[in-house]
N, CA, C and O of each residue as an XYZ file, in Angstrom:
520
protein
N       0.959     -1.264      0.048
C       0.088      0.030      0.037
C       0.823      1.223      0.026
O       1.261      1.653      1.093
N       1.035      1.866     -1.107
C       1.822      3.024     -1.289
C       1.525      4.184     -0.480
O       2.429      4.785      0.100
N       0.139      4.588     -0.395
C      -0.097      5.891      0.158
C      -1.224      5.576      1.221
O      -2.411      5.453      0.919
N      -0.656      5.447      2.652
C      -1.826      4.908      3.648
C      -2.662      6.050      4.067
O      -3.414      5.907      5.031
N      -2.597      7.227      3.398
C      -3.595      8.393      3.916
C      -4.855      8.231      3.208
O      -5.849      8.846      3.593
N      -4.891      7.476      2.234
C      -6.239      7.324      1.449
C      -6.712      5.931      1.396
O      -5.916      5.008      1.566
N      -7.960      5.724      1.170
C      -8.437      4.210      1.134
C      -8.061      3.615     -0.185
O      -8.151      4.300     -1.204
N      -7.673      2.464     -0.219
C      -7.452      1.544     -1.387
C      -8.292      0.435     -1.376
O      -8.533     -0.207     -0.354
N      -8.799      0.157     -2.599
C      -9.649     -1.101     -2.709
C      -8.967     -2.508     -2.286
O      -7.820     -2.711     -2.686
N      -9.533     -3.367     -1.598
C      -8.994     -4.627     -1.357
C      -9.870     -5.760     -2.020
O     -11.076     -5.846     -1.788
N      -9.269     -6.533     -2.768
C      -9.990     -7.563     -3.575
C      -9.428     -8.914     -3.196
O      -8.261     -9.047     -2.830
N     -10.294     -9.920     -3.293
C      -9.993    -11.394     -2.898
C     -10.393    -12.166     -4.222
O     -11.171    -11.693     -5.051
N      -9.773    -13.416     -4.336
C     -10.215    -14.310     -5.314
C     -11.274    -15.101     -4.709
O     -11.078    -15.661     -3.631
N     -12.480    -15.195     -5.378
C     -13.706    -16.022     -4.931
C     -13.786    -17.002     -6.208
O     -13.146    -16.886     -7.253
N     -14.658    -17.922     -5.895
C     -15.077    -18.999     -6.990
C     -15.586    -18.233     -8.103
O     -15.396    -18.753     -9.203
N     -16.231    -17.040     -8.082
C     -16.681    -16.438     -9.223
C     -15.747    -15.224     -9.758
O     -16.117    -14.311    -10.496
N     -14.588    -15.403     -9.273
C     -13.531    -14.432     -9.763
C     -13.113    -13.315     -8.641
O     -13.514    -13.356     -7.478
N     -12.299    -12.374     -9.139
C     -11.811    -11.306     -8.080
C     -12.928    -10.405     -7.725
O     -13.622     -9.919     -8.619
N     -13.154    -10.143     -6.427
C     -14.071     -9.305     -5.970
C     -13.515     -8.355     -5.004
O     -12.614     -8.713     -4.246
N     -14.061     -6.997     -4.977
C     -13.513     -6.123     -4.048
C     -14.445     -6.296     -2.828
O     -15.668     -6.202     -2.930
N     -13.773     -6.565     -1.612
C     -14.484     -6.826     -0.286
C     -14.595     -5.554      0.575
O     -15.439     -5.417      1.461
N     -13.647     -4.612      0.231
C     -13.695     -3.441      1.177
C     -12.584     -2.604      0.828
O     -11.994     -2.855     -0.223
N     -12.179     -1.574      1.601
C     -11.159     -0.723      1.489
C     -10.280     -0.686      2.543
O     -10.770     -0.763      3.670
N      -8.878     -0.568      2.407
C      -7.915     -0.477      3.530
C      -7.746      1.007      3.806
O      -7.396      1.792      2.925
N      -7.989      1.343      4.982
C      -7.905      2.816      5.509
C      -7.198      2.944      6.792
O      -7.201      2.073      7.663
N      -6.573      4.113      6.867
C      -5.911      4.292      8.114
C      -6.803      5.225      8.914
O      -7.064      6.363      8.524
N      -7.299      4.665     10.139
C      -8.381      5.356     10.872
C      -7.827      5.456     12.278
O      -7.637      4.402     12.886
N      -7.553      6.589     12.847
C      -7.205      6.827     14.139
C      -5.804      6.115     14.456
O      -5.631      5.608     15.564
N      -4.862      6.082     13.532
C      -3.590      5.410     13.622
C      -3.601      3.935     13.375
O      -2.563      3.290     13.523
N      -4.639      3.408     13.033
C      -4.857      1.908     12.844
C      -5.151      1.575     11.389
O      -5.976      2.233     10.757
N      -4.550      0.660     10.907
C      -4.815      0.338      9.415
C      -5.967     -0.733      9.587
O      -5.889     -1.724     10.312
N      -6.994     -0.393      8.844
C      -8.128     -1.230      8.911
C      -8.684     -1.722      7.677
O      -8.561     -0.922      6.750
N      -9.312     -2.902      7.369
C     -10.119     -3.246      6.295
C     -11.469     -2.833      6.614
O     -12.017     -3.331      7.598
N     -12.101     -1.935      5.858
C     -13.323     -1.313      6.158
C     -14.376     -1.976      5.103
O     -14.192     -1.902      3.888
N     -15.419     -2.586      5.649
C     -16.443     -3.275      4.706
C     -17.850     -2.731      4.999
O     -18.293     -2.664      6.145
N     -18.509     -2.360      3.943
C     -19.882     -1.898      4.127
C     -20.752     -3.128      3.817
O     -20.640     -3.802      2.792
N     -21.649     -3.355      4.830
C     -22.404     -4.675      4.683
C     -23.827     -4.382      4.993
O     -24.149     -3.401      5.662
N     -24.751     -5.306      4.466
C     -26.184     -5.210      4.810
C     -26.496     -6.371      5.663
O     -26.231     -7.518      5.302
N     -27.056     -6.091      6.794
C     -27.485     -7.121      7.737
C     -28.262     -8.355      7.128
O     -27.963     -9.521      7.386
N     -29.246     -7.989      6.329
C     -30.164     -8.898      5.732
C     -29.366     -9.782      4.756
O     -29.693    -10.955      4.577
N     -28.426     -9.278      4.190
C     -27.632    -10.074      3.082
C     -26.399    -10.760      3.639
O     -26.079    -11.895      3.288
N     -25.729    -10.051      4.503
C     -24.363    -10.636      4.977
C     -24.263    -11.257      6.282
O     -23.262    -11.920      6.553
N     -25.209    -11.105      7.121
C     -25.156    -11.600      8.496
C     -25.780    -13.098      8.449
O     -26.907    -13.314      8.005
N     -24.931    -14.094      8.949
C     -25.301    -15.519      8.837
C     -26.292    -15.704     10.175
O     -25.850    -15.816     11.319
N     -27.550    -15.715      9.863
C     -28.513    -15.892     11.129
C     -28.315    -17.079     11.893
O     -28.351    -16.995     13.121
N     -28.069    -18.387     11.224
C     -27.837    -19.549     12.031
C     -26.504    -19.582     12.916
O     -26.493    -20.087     14.039
N     -25.475    -19.049     12.367
C     -24.279    -18.871     13.125
C     -24.301    -17.565     13.912
O     -23.375    -17.410     14.708
N     -25.204    -16.615     13.812
C     -25.169    -15.330     14.434
C     -23.758    -14.815     14.263
O     -23.115    -14.533     15.274
N     -23.201    -14.665     13.007
C     -21.986    -14.392     12.720
C     -21.720    -13.589     11.558
O     -22.576    -13.606     10.674
N     -20.721    -12.910     11.401
C     -20.148    -12.062     10.208
C     -19.047    -12.908      9.655
O     -18.415    -13.639     10.417
N     -18.750    -12.851      8.260
C     -17.729    -13.675      7.738
C     -16.871    -12.848      6.605
O     -17.291    -11.953      5.872
N     -15.723    -13.331      6.664
C     -14.657    -12.771      5.712
C     -14.036    -14.008      5.059
O     -13.880    -15.087      5.630
N     -13.674    -13.703      3.692
C     -12.901    -14.722      2.909
C     -11.848    -15.188      3.700
O     -11.178    -14.331      4.277
N     -11.510    -16.573      3.876
C     -10.318    -17.090      4.466
C      -9.101    -16.483      3.715
O      -8.148    -16.040      4.356
N      -9.128    -16.463      2.459
C      -8.017    -16.160      1.594
C      -7.558    -14.651      1.927
O      -6.424    -14.263      1.644
N      -8.335    -13.983      2.431
C      -8.026    -12.516      2.704
C      -7.172    -12.369      3.951
O      -6.360    -11.444      3.944
N      -7.240    -13.129      4.988
C      -6.299    -12.919      6.267
C      -4.930    -12.900      6.021
O      -4.341    -11.917      6.470
N      -4.217    -13.796      5.377
C      -2.802    -13.795      5.327
C      -2.381    -12.439      4.484
O      -1.386    -11.811      4.846
N      -3.115    -12.028      3.418
C      -2.833    -10.916      2.644
C      -2.998     -9.627      3.389
O      -2.179     -8.716      3.269
N      -4.068     -9.546      4.167
C      -4.291     -8.348      5.096
C      -3.153     -8.291      6.065
O      -2.603     -7.200      6.217
N      -2.737     -9.314      6.730
C      -1.470     -9.361      7.578
C      -0.348     -8.846      6.870
O       0.327     -7.979      7.424
N      -0.030     -9.260      5.684
C       1.049     -8.888      4.801
C       1.075     -7.330      4.573
O       2.094     -6.639      4.559
N      -0.176     -6.910      4.402
C      -0.363     -5.394      4.116
C      -0.340     -4.582      5.289
O      -0.469     -3.362      5.190
N      -0.170     -5.209      6.516
C      -0.071     -4.461      7.767
C      -1.332     -3.998      8.427
O      -1.348     -3.192      9.357
N      -2.477     -4.602      7.845
C      -3.797     -4.439      8.413
C      -3.973     -5.013      9.773
O      -3.578     -6.157      9.996
N      -4.530     -4.308     10.683
C      -4.623     -4.834     12.104
C      -5.990     -5.271     12.476
O      -6.142     -6.092     13.381
N      -7.112     -4.707     11.751
C      -8.385     -5.115     12.221
C      -9.252     -5.111     11.094
O      -8.791     -4.708     10.026
N     -10.627     -5.557     11.167
C     -11.631     -5.495     10.269
C     -12.759     -4.638     10.865
O     -13.231     -4.909     11.969
N     -13.153     -3.685     10.185
C     -14.332     -2.851     10.562
C     -15.521     -3.015      9.650
O     -15.402     -2.980      8.425
N     -16.676     -3.195     10.274
C     -17.932     -3.437      9.421
C     -18.756     -2.208      9.685
O     -19.025     -1.814     10.819
N     -19.137     -1.632      8.583
C     -20.200     -0.464      8.517
C     -21.349     -1.061      8.165
O     -21.490     -1.332      6.973
N     -22.383     -1.385      9.082
C     -23.579     -2.134      8.825
C     -24.591     -1.024      8.466
O     -24.490      0.125      8.896
N     -25.692     -1.505      7.545
C     -26.582     -0.654      6.971
C     -27.606     -0.056      8.053
O     -28.352      0.885      7.782
N     -27.573     -0.670      9.269
C     -28.507     -0.191     10.274
C     -27.801      0.948     11.241
O     -28.328      1.413     12.252
N     -26.486      1.305     10.715
C     -25.816      2.436     11.475
C     -24.740      1.910     12.292
O     -23.804      2.620     12.661
N     -24.851      0.672     12.585
C     -23.725      0.107     13.677
C     -22.492      0.056     12.857
O     -22.446     -0.135     11.642
N     -21.364      0.277     13.772
C     -20.065      0.029     13.230
C     -19.408     -1.023     14.302
O     -19.406     -0.849     15.521
N     -18.853     -2.147     13.614
C     -18.344     -3.194     14.440
C     -16.988     -3.377     14.055
O     -16.636     -3.105     12.907
N     -16.122     -3.852     14.983
C     -14.642     -3.995     14.700
C     -14.149     -5.175     15.415
O     -14.631     -5.532     16.490
N     -13.165     -5.797     14.804
C     -12.465     -6.941     15.413
C     -11.019     -6.861     14.883
O     -10.783     -6.406     13.764
N     -10.001     -7.341     15.758
C      -8.603     -7.468     15.415
C      -8.530     -8.718     14.639
O      -9.349     -9.629     14.760
N      -7.447     -8.731     13.779
C      -7.278    -10.076     12.999
C      -7.005    -11.118     13.870
O      -7.514    -12.218     13.654
N      -6.103    -10.896     15.054
C      -5.887    -11.920     15.916
C      -7.080    -12.535     16.455
O      -7.198    -13.759     16.411
N      -8.052    -11.736     17.004
C      -9.293    -12.210     17.566
C     -10.098    -12.991     16.597
O     -10.657    -14.031     16.945
N     -10.180    -12.488     15.301
C     -10.838    -13.168     14.221
C     -10.217    -14.548     13.900
O     -10.963    -15.486     13.618
N      -8.963    -14.689     13.932
C      -8.443    -15.898     13.716
C      -8.540    -16.839     15.015
O      -8.733    -18.049     14.897
N      -8.403    -16.243     16.193
C      -8.503    -17.021     17.380
C      -9.827    -17.595     17.775
O      -9.881    -18.691     18.334
N     -10.971    -16.845     17.486
C     -12.255    -17.111     17.762
C     -13.154    -17.640     16.729
O     -14.183    -18.291     16.911
N     -12.559    -17.227     15.481
C     -13.415    -17.676     14.297
C     -13.363    -18.962     13.971
O     -12.603    -19.733     14.557
N     -14.255    -19.382     12.890
C     -14.288    -20.872     12.591
C     -14.609    -20.854     11.108
O     -15.355    -19.997     10.635
N     -14.013    -21.851     10.342
C     -13.849    -21.815      8.976
C     -15.045    -22.792      8.470
O     -15.389    -23.832      9.030
N     -15.604    -22.231      7.288
C     -16.677    -23.001      6.720
C     -16.540    -22.763      5.140
O     -16.172    -21.657      4.743
N     -16.830    -23.779      4.250
C     -16.924    -23.631      2.939
C     -18.315    -23.110      2.661
O     -19.292    -23.708      3.110
N     -18.441    -21.950      1.893
C     -19.761    -21.301      1.822
C     -20.056    -20.951      0.447
O     -19.849    -19.813      0.024
N     -20.603    -22.025     -0.376
C     -20.675    -21.670     -1.920
C     -21.751    -20.562     -1.971
O     -22.640    -20.562     -1.119
N     -21.711    -19.699     -2.853
C     -20.760    -19.692     -3.988
C     -19.546    -18.670     -3.626
O     -18.906    -18.118     -4.522
N     -19.300    -18.477     -2.360
C     -18.309    -17.542     -1.891
C     -16.924    -18.000     -1.568
O     -15.971    -17.240     -1.401
N     -16.886    -19.417     -1.487
C     -15.580    -20.037     -1.015
C     -15.468    -20.118      0.353
O     -16.405    -19.897      1.122
N     -14.248    -20.456      0.715
C     -13.944    -20.709      2.264
C     -14.083    -19.333      3.104
O     -13.404    -18.364      2.764
N     -14.835    -19.268      4.038
C     -15.051    -18.066      4.818
C     -14.523    -18.305      6.361
O     -14.510    -19.436      6.846
N     -14.180    -17.386      6.935
C     -13.942    -17.459      8.425
C     -15.072    -16.567      8.996
O     -15.262    -15.391      8.683
N     -15.809    -17.312      9.898
C     -17.108    -16.739     10.517
C     -16.616    -16.471     11.984
O     -15.819    -17.200     12.574
N     -17.146    -15.417     12.463
C     -16.885    -14.955     13.826
C     -18.390    -14.479     14.357
O     -19.084    -13.658     13.757
N     -18.726    -15.083     15.470
C     -19.970    -14.768     16.097
C     -20.034    -13.223     16.491
O     -19.059    -12.646     16.972
N     -21.134    -12.662     16.274
C     -21.313    -11.184     16.557
C     -20.867    -10.754     17.936
O     -20.316     -9.670     18.123
N     -21.121    -11.647     18.923
C     -20.596    -11.174     20.282
C     -19.016    -10.941     20.418
O     -18.589    -10.295     21.375
N     -18.268    -11.402     19.582
C     -16.879    -11.223     19.626
C     -16.484     -9.916     18.934
O     -15.332     -9.496     19.036
N     -17.403     -9.277     18.244
C     -17.027     -7.887     17.674
C     -17.231     -6.794     18.666
O     -18.151     -6.857     19.482
N     -16.401     -5.798     18.620
C     -16.453     -4.540     19.411
C     -17.351     -3.541     18.716
O     -17.230     -3.243     17.528
N     -18.216     -3.069     19.498
C     -19.261     -2.046     18.880
C     -18.516     -0.799     19.012
O     -18.187     -0.379     20.122
N     -18.205     -0.124     17.810
C     -17.604      1.200     17.805
C     -18.844      2.193     17.834
O     -18.800      3.232     18.492
N     -19.930      1.828     17.101
C     -21.114      2.757     17.122
C     -22.330      1.760     17.122
O     -22.400      0.873     16.271
N     -23.212      1.912     18.019
C     -24.434      1.120     18.049
C     -25.317      1.447     16.806
O     -25.119      2.454     16.127
N     -26.330      0.517     16.538
C     -27.268      0.699     15.489
C     -28.171      1.969     15.737
O     -28.485      2.276     16.887
N     -28.558      2.655     14.719
C     -29.524      3.825     14.841
C     -30.755      3.391     15.727
O     -31.290      2.301     15.524
N     -31.178      4.201     16.658
C     -32.238      4.023     17.445
C     -31.996      3.094     18.714
O     -32.913      2.900     19.512
N     -30.829      2.567     18.868
C     -30.395      1.921     20.022
C     -29.922      2.876     21.019
O     -29.111      3.744     20.697
N     -30.414      2.766     22.313
C     -29.927      3.710     23.224
C     -28.512      3.460     23.633
O     -28.118      2.300     23.746
N     -27.646      4.575     23.885
C     -26.187      4.431     24.235
C     -26.247      4.179     25.726
O     -27.121      4.664     26.445
N     -25.140      3.287     26.209
C     -25.109      2.975     27.577
C     -24.695      4.288     28.249
O     -23.822      4.958     27.696
N     -25.229      4.702     29.358
C     -24.733      5.940     30.168
C     -23.752      5.646     31.088
O     -23.845      4.600     31.730
N     -22.729      6.474     31.278
C     -21.698      6.240     32.298
C     -22.358      6.503     33.599
O     -23.034      7.514     33.796
N     -22.138      5.510     34.550
C     -22.691      5.715     35.884
C     -21.901      6.586     36.705
O     -22.480      7.344     37.482
N     -20.623      6.571     36.627
C     -19.810      7.528     37.339
C     -18.881      8.272     36.469
O     -18.125      7.669     35.707
N     -18.907      9.581     36.554
C     -18.059     10.369     35.873
C     -16.618     10.472     36.438
O     -16.402     10.591     37.644
N     -15.682     10.421     35.530
C     -14.289     10.462     35.962
C     -13.963     11.770     36.784
O     -14.415     12.853     36.410
N     -13.256     11.669     37.791
C     -12.945     12.984     38.513
C     -14.018     13.450     39.329
O     -13.808     14.503     39.933
N     -15.117     12.897     39.476
C     -16.391     13.349     40.260
C     -16.037     13.184     41.702
O     -15.162     12.381     42.025
N     -16.653     13.879     42.554
C     -16.575     13.700     43.989
C     -17.581     12.764     44.607
O     -18.683     12.658     44.069
N     -17.319     12.138     45.594
C     -18.093     11.202     46.077
C     -18.735     11.592     47.422
O     -19.490     10.807     47.997
């Protein structure tokens, strides 16, 4: 990746040919693969998981990418490190997309909750008196 200040398309080989699955972006000092996804189309309901092409992981590491960020159509933004994805994910062949690594949604960190979902309030403010 020559210029890490702008987004670059990231493509993988699938059974149906090369497909762009997201963009590599530098966000808050961290190099991320950012994918836009639709919950209805991309969330695996039986597994309660999101997936990424298995072929992408070694190439993402080689490119210096540290995490995957999902921008979900409901407004949620979820993120997971490549280490966590590999450590807790499980592989399945998923025609017509090829081998995928699935990671249950509970392992993803919520960067931003879905629209309409209340944000958790802080119970104790830092530096407050007791």
